[in-house]
N, C-alpha and C positions, 0 to 999 in steps of 0.2 A: 522285511518285505520280500515277497517272492520275486524272482527274476524271470524273464521270459527269454528262452533261448540263450542263457548264459550272459545276457546283457545286464549291466547294473541299472538301478533305478534312474541314474543320471542319463544313461543311454536311452532309456525309455522316454524320458522327458525330451531328450534331444530329438527323438523321432517325431514327436508332436511339433516341436519347434521347426523341423525341416519342412513342414507343410505351410509355413508362413511366407514363403518367398516366391509365390507365383504358382503357375500350373505345375502340378506334379506329373511326371511322365507316366503313361499308361502301364509300363512294365512294373511299376511300384504299387499296383492296385492291391496286392495281397498285404503288403506292409501297411498301406493306408487303412485297410479294413481292420487290421489288428489294433492300430492306433485308435481308430474310431470306436472299437469295442471297449478298449480300456477307458476312454473318455466317457462313453455311455454308462458303464458300470460305476465309475467315479461319481458322475452327476446323479445317478440314482441314489447312491449311498449318501450324498450330500443334500438330497432333497431338492435339487434343481429341476430334475425331471419329475413332473407330477401332473395330475389332472388340473386344468385351469378353465375358468369361465370367462367368456367374452360375449357380450350382447345376447345374454340368456341362452348361450349354447356352451356345453362342456366339451373341451378337447382333452382327450386322455393322453397321458404320458408324454407331455410336451414341455418345451422351455421357450421363453422369450429370447429372440435373437440378441437383444441388447444385454440380457443377463449372461448369455454364453460368452459374449465379448468381455464383459466384466470379469467373469470367472477365469478366462484364459489369461487376462492381465494379472489378476490377483495371484494366480499360481505361478506366474513367471513363464508361462508357455508362449507368451507373445510380449513384445516390448511396447507396441503401439496398438491402438484400436484398429488401424489399417491391417496390421499383421494378423490380428485375431480374426478379422473378417476374412482374410485370405485363407487361414486355416479352415474356417467353416465352409468357405466356398469350395475348397478342395474336397472336403467331406461330401458336400452336395454334388459336386462334379462326378464323384465315384458312386453316387446314389446311396450314400450311407445316411444322409439326413435329407429331409424335404420339408417344405412348407406344409402345414397341416391340411390345407386344401389345394396344394400344388399351384398356388397363384403367384408366388413370388420367388425370385432368386434371393439368396441370403444377403441381408444388409443389416447394418447396425440400427435397428428400429424395433419397436414393440410389435413384432410379428412372431407368431408361434411356429416353431419348427419341431420336428420329431425325428428320432432315429428310425430308419426302416425296420430295424429289428423289433421295435416297440409297436409296429402297426398291428 
């Protein structure tokens, strides 16, 4: 596995886990962006991010919030659903993810979200 900046894969996962404990300070924005990009690429590879239909409308390159929470738990990036939601809220706070029509803050429900990079 390739490392980023000399960090081991464990350190990379630790970076994602660091987003689960509340608001991340603004000075860590660059680090959060790197973490978000790794997550986006992983979810593309795993087929979590894809075009989805809801009420006869197609939303491209998105994922259900509840599925994101499940994935973070399954991979050990969060220990609880609340921590997984906190990770995603931090990504939304730094404008890396957003609700597909910008109507909702991230929560553990069947709502579609998308990475800004995929807009």
